[in-house]
Each structure stands twice: as C-alpha cells, then as structure tokens.
N, C-alpha and C positions, 0 to 999 in steps of 0.2 A: 617722496615729498618731505620737505623739512620745514618745521615750524619752531622758531626760537632755538635753532641748532639741533633739534631733535627730529628724527625721522618719524613721520606719521603715515600709516597705511591709509590708502584712499577708502577702503572698506570701513575702517574704524572712524574716519572723519565723517563719512556719510551716515554711519550709525548714530554718531553724536549729533549730527545735523538733524536727522529725523526726530530723534528724541527731544532736541531743543525745540523744534517746530511744533511738535505735538504738545509739549509742556506749556509753551506760551499760548497755544491755541485753546487749551482746555478751559481757562476762565471764561472765554467768550462762548464756548460751547455750553458750559454749565449755566452761566447767567442767561443766555438766550433760551436754553432748554427749560429752565425753571419758569421763566415768564410765559413761554409757550405752553407749558404744562398747565399752569394756572388758568390761562385764557381758554385753552382747548377743553379743559375739564368740564366747562359749562356749555361747550359747543353742541350743535345739533349735527348728527351724522347725516350726510347726504351722499349722492353718487359722486360728488366732486371732493369728498373728504369732510372733515369737521368744519362747520361754519359757525363763527362767533357773531352773535347779534347784539349783545350788550355793548353800548358805546365805551364804557370804562374798560371792559375786558378786551375790546378791539384795540384800544391804546396799548394795553399790556401785550397783546399779540404783535403789534407793530414793533414794540421794543424787543420782544423775543426774536422776531424775524430779522431785525437788524443785527442782533448778536450772532444769530445763525449765519447771516450773510457775511459777516466779518471774518468768520473762522478760516475760510480758505485763503484770503489774502494774508492773514496773520501767519498761517502755516507756511506759505511760500516765503514770506518776508523773513521769518526767523530761521528757516532752513538756510537761506542766503546769509543771514547775519552770523550764524554759527560758523560758516565757511570763511566769510570775508570781513566780518566785523560790521560797523555802522554803515560804511559805504554800500553794502549789499542789501541793507534792510528795505529801503524804499523801492529800488528796482524789483526786488522779490515780491513785494506787496502789489505793485502795479501789475506785474506779470501774472500773479495769482488771480487778481481781479479780472484780467482779460481772459484767462483760462476758464474762469467760472461764468463767463457771459458769452452769448452767441456773437460770432463775428463772421464777416464775409457773406457772399451770396447764399451759401448753404446753411447759414446760421450755425456754424460749427462751434461746439462747446465741449471741452474735455474735462471740466470739473476738477475733482480732487486729484486724479492721476496727473493731469496736465499741470496743475499747480505745483505738485511735488517735484516734477521734472524741471519746471521752470525755476523753482527755488534753487535747485542744484546748479542749473545753467547760470542763473544770475550770480550766485555765489562765486563760481569759478571764474566767470568773466571779470567780476569786480576784483577778485583776488589777483588776477593777472594784470589788470590795469594798474593796480596799486604798486606793481613792481617797476613800472615805467620810470625812467630817469628823466626828470623835468627840471627846468630852471627854478631857482628858489622863489622867484616871484609868483610862480604858478602853484608851488607846493601847498600853499595855505588854502587854496580853493579846490584842490584835488578831491578831498573827501566829501565836500558839500556840493560841488558843482560838476567837475569833470568826470569823476568816476560814476556817480549816479546817472548822469545824462548818457554817457557812452554805454553803460551797462544796460540801461532801460531800452535804449534804441536797438542795440544789437539783439538782446534777448527777445523783445516783443516782436520786432520785425522778422526775426528768424522763426519765431513761433507762427506768426500769421502766414508767412509764405512757404515755410518748409515743414514744420512739425505738426501743425493743427490737424490736417486731414488724416495722416497716418495714426495719430493719437486718438482721434475721434473714432476711427475704424476699430482700433484696439478696444476702446471703451465699449463700443456697441457690441463687439463680439463677447466681451465679458458679461455684459448685461443679458444678452440672449442666452448664454450658457447658464447663468445662475437663475434666470427666469424659467428655464426648462426643467430645473431640478424638482423632482417629485419623489415621494415615497422614500425608498432606501437611500438614494443619493442625498436627499434633503436631510434625512436623519444623520447621515455621516457628517455632513457639513455642520449641523447643529451640535453634534457631539464634540467635533473639533473646536468649534467656536467656544463652547462652554468650557472645555478643559483648558484651552490656552488663555481664556479670560482669567481663570483662577490661578494659573501656575505661578505668576509672580505678583499677584494681588495689587495691580495698579502700576507695575513696572513697565519696562520697555516692550515685553511681549504683549501684555494687556493693551498697551497703547497702540501696538501694531494692529491688533484686532479692532480696536476703536477706529483707527485710520481706515481699515478695510471696510468696515460697515458704514462709516460716514461717506466713503467714496461711492458705495452702492446707493446710499440714500440720495446722494446728489443726482443719481441717474434714475430715481424713482423705484428702487428696490428696497423694501423695508423689512422683509422677513429676517435676513441675517442680523439686522439691528435689533429686532425683537428678541432673537435668541441671545444675543450679547447682553442686552439690557436685563433679561431675566437672570443670566449667569452672574452679572456683576454683584447682584444682591445676595446670592446664595452663600458665599464664604462667611461674611459676617453674621448673617441670619442663622446659618448652620452652627456656628460657634456659640451664638447666643442661646439657641435651643439646647445645645449640648451642655452648656454650663447650668442650665435650668433642670434638665432631666437626669444628668449624671453628676450630681453635686459632689460626690465623694472623689471625683477625679480631678477636681480643681481647688485651688486655694481660694480663700476669701477675696483676695485681690483679683484673681482671675474671674471670679463670679461677678465682681463689680464691673470688670472690663466687658463681661458678657452683656451687661445691660447697655453700655454705650455702643457695643458692636451691633446690638439689635437695632438701635436707632439709626446707626450709620447704614445698615443694610436696607432699612425702609426707604432711605433717600438715595440709595444706589452708590454708596461709597465702599468699595471693596477693601480698602486699606484697613477697615475695622478688624480684619482677621489677622493682620500682620503680627501683633504681639503674641498671639497663640502659636502661630507658625514658627516664630523665632525660638520659642521655648521648646517646641516639640515637632520639629520639621518632618521627621520620618513618619509620623502618624497623621498630623494635621494636613499636610500638603496632599497626600493621596485622597483623603476624605473630601476635601473641598473641591479637588479637581473632578472626582467622580460625581459628586453632587451637582456641580455646575454643568458637567457634561450631560447628565440626565435632564436637567432643566432646559438646557439649550436644545437638546435633541427633541424633547416634547414640544417646545416652542416652534421649532421648524416644521415638524410633521403636522402640527395643528394650525399652521399658517398664521401664527401670531405676528403682527406687524406693529412696530413702535415708530411713531412719526417724528419723534424728537430725539436728540442725541443725549439722553440721560436715562438712568434706570431706577429700579426700586419701585415700590408701590406708589410713591409720590407722583409718578407720571402716568398712572393707569388711565386717567382721563384722555390721554392722547394715544391710546392703544386700540388696535383693531383685534378683537378676540380677547376681551378682558378676562373672561372666565378662565381660559386656558393660560393666559399670562399669569394669573394668580395661582392656579393649580400647579403649573410647571415650577414656579418659584417655591411653592409650598412643598411639593414632592422632592425637589432638589435639596431643600433645607432639611427635610426629614431624613433623606438618604445620608447626607453629611453627618448629621447628629447620630443617626443609627450606627454608622460605621465607627465613629469615635466611641460610642457606648461599648462596642464589643472589643475594639483593639487598644483603647487607651486604659492603662491600669489605674487602680485607685491610688491616691497619694501615698498611703502607707506602704503599699506593695512596691510602688515606684522607688520610695526612699530606701527600702530594704535591698532592692536590686542594685541601686547605685552604690550602696555601701559594700556589697559583695564584689562589684566590679572594681571598686577602689582598692580592696584588699588584694585582689588578684594582681592588679598593677603594681602594688607595693611589694 
C-alpha cells in the first residue's frame, strides 16, 4: 500500500490507527470518568450498583455517562480518520454508535470490539472511494457528501446483515471465558495486566490494555479494569515514595519531580514516572513493572472492580472492594520503592561509576 509515494505496511497503518483512536478517545474517557467518580463517590451501594440520590450529583452523573457513552463512537471515528482522513470520520462514528447499541430482533450488541472493527472497515471503504475518478463537478462534494454517505451505508448495512451476529458470538465467548477465571488464572491475568500497564507508562501498550479493559467493561466485566486502574497509579506513586525514602539516590530536581509524580499517581496518571525512567531505564522500568504486576495480581484475586475508566485513589468511590483497591495500590507502590532502594546506587557512587566507564572508553 502506498501513501504519498511511500509504501506503508497494513500492520503499521492499523497500529497507527488504533493509537490515534485511543488518543482521541481518552479525553472523553477521562472527563466522563471524573464526573462519574465524583457523582458515584456519594452514591449508595445496592444490588443494582451505586445509586446516586442527590439531584446535583445526578446531573454530574448524567454528564459523566454522556462522556462515557461518547468514547466508543469517537474511537471508531478516529480509527477511520487515521486511515482515510476527514471523509472517514463521521461514517466511523456512526458505525461505532450502532455497534455499541442493540440492533435487530436479538438485540445484538458488539460494543468495543465491534466498534474497532467497524472503524477499520469504514476507514478502508472511505479510502477506496476517495480513489474513484469522478467529473470535476462532483469532486467538490465527494468528501462532504458522496464518500461519507456511501461509506456509512456499506459499513453499517454490512455490519447489520453480515458481521453483527458472528461478532456478538465472539464477544460472548470472551466474556464467558474471563468471567470463569478464578484463583490462579485470575492471578496470571492480573499480573500480566499490571506489568503491561507499566511497561511504557501511558504509551501504545498501556493504551492497548486500556482498550482491552474498556471492552470488557462494556460487556459488564469490571475486574480487569480494577487491576488496570490499580496498576496505572503504582509507577508514579512508587517513584514518589522512592524519592522520599531513598533521598541519597536522587538529585534535588528529581526529589521535586517525586512530589508531582505522587500527585499524578493519586489521580491515575502513569506518565508521572516517565522522567525517572528516561534517566535510569534499566533500573526504573523493572521496578515499576514488578510493582504494578503485584498490584494488578492482588486486585484480580481479591475481585476488585472499578466501574469507571479511570484510576488512582481519586476514583475509590466508584470501586467495589475499596480496602483491597487501596491495599493493592499501596503494596505495589512499596514493592516498586523497595526494589529501587536496593538496586539504585547513591548519587556519589553512580557518579564515580560513570567516570570509571568514561576512562575505559577513552
């Protein structure tokens, strides 16, 4: 496949499309999640979940729910946009909306997975229609009328009549598999979610885990999201704790960064650990991965569930299993800081080692 005279592999194009979709979706997720967290923090737990009774907080809950509902159409729309440009945006959003709502006699709904696939389909159909040779009189309306209408019709009707049922069966199978995970299998899943959450601190791998847990949330499975939301906070919190208890291992500037990293960890922003990892990747990365894996594993085996797509202690009001949510985060944070305490050298020792290595190279 060629773009502007350069060959682009489909795999690379899809990777970029998924990353674009998740990036544009995240503000909707974060805004919706924060409003939901504030509203649900005062809610009353019932058999049907958290119930908000205060009228003002009910309005906040409505705003949050709207942000949460928008995320899947936005995801599909910007996946298509990444592939085809502006003509793919609206068809992708419409297709994503349809995927996330029941259709047909069987009320088929494919949610996150269906939206991702329809985003790809919309993008490639729009990209193909863009190559059509048409009279000059029609060219001006191609991107705003012809391409969106044709793409939307083909994608959505193809989904309704061909793709919906098989995709729904696939989603149901995945839901049953993950719902059956107990004990050792749940622990392994939690460890994997935690480690991969931390590995690139908010990058493509982290976003892939986010997409995975959001897909399960759309199907009513909240345990993996609980593990993920515990894990997102541990890298910055672990670094903050490390700078506090191991002061000789950090410069004054790094200790100041530790304070800001701590605040970022409390509101679930993993990127707070990035400055530390950039300076000392070989020690920081294993420490935060192990700490996040421990936190994620504890969260899964203790059946912690987080009902909104955000992490950190800020959302604890929307968590089922609050004590273990807090303890898993605390234990993972202590593990990260503890590992760094033993493997990270003091600044003076580090400077001496670097000078010796420079002499050897010289």
